[in-house]
N, C-alpha and C positions, 0 to 999 in steps of 0.2 A: 504494500500500500504506500501511497505517497501523500504528501501535504504540500500546499502552496503557502509560502511565507512572503509577506510583503513588508517592506520597511520604508518609511517616508519620514523626512525631517530635515533640519538644517545640517549641512555637511560638516563633518568633523573627522579628524584622523582616527582610524581604528574601528569604524562601524562594522565593516565586513569581518574583521578579526573577532570582534566581540560576539557577533551573531553566529559565526561559524563555530566558534569555541563553545558557545551555549548548546548548539546542535550536537556537536561531537561529544560533549559531556553526557548526553542522554542516549547516545547511540543513533542519532539521526544522521544519515549520510546525504550530503549535498550532491544531487545528480546534475543539476543545471542551475546556472545563476546568470543574471543580467543586472547591470547597475548603470546608473548614469547620474551625472551632476548637472543640474540646470541652474546656472548662476550659483547661488549659495545653497540650493536645495538638493538633497540626496534622495534617490529613489532606487529600490532594489526589489527584484522578484526572484525567489529561489524555489526550486522543486526539490524536496527532500524525501528520501526513502525512510519510512518509519516502521518497517517490519521488525527491526531489531532494537527497538527502543528498550531501555532498561528502566523506564518509568511509564506510567500510563500516559496516553496521548494528551489528556487534559493537563497533566503537569508540564509537558513541553509547551503547550499553549500559555499556561500561566507564567512559566519562567521567561519566555520570550516577551510576553506583555510587560512583565516586571522590568526586564532589561530595557525595554523601550522607555518606560516611565523614568527609570534612573538616568537615561541618556537623552531625554527630551526628543524621543522618536516615537512614532506610532508603528508598532509591530503587530501584525495580524497573521494568524496561522489558521488555515482552513484545510480540513481533511478533503482529499480528492473527490470523495463521493458527494460531498456538499457542493464543492466547486463545480463538478460536472453537472449536477442537478440544476444549479443556478444558471449555467450557461448552455443548457440544452435548447435547441431551436425547435 
């Protein structure tokens, strides 16, 4: 299974490192990542593999949300089933 992680906020050094470390700490493997900086704003979308998490999925969601709050970022994590249902035509 996969999840989609989005990160948005003011650009600062180390955002990718912090988010990827948080994912690795719980066993989420980054499969794809794209990021851009628009003037001073940072935006990133990651697809992470969550089959081998060492915590419940909800804890990953909470950890990333907390990381976002601590770094003035908005971090949202959505299970691929929900993502696919929302974007079905």
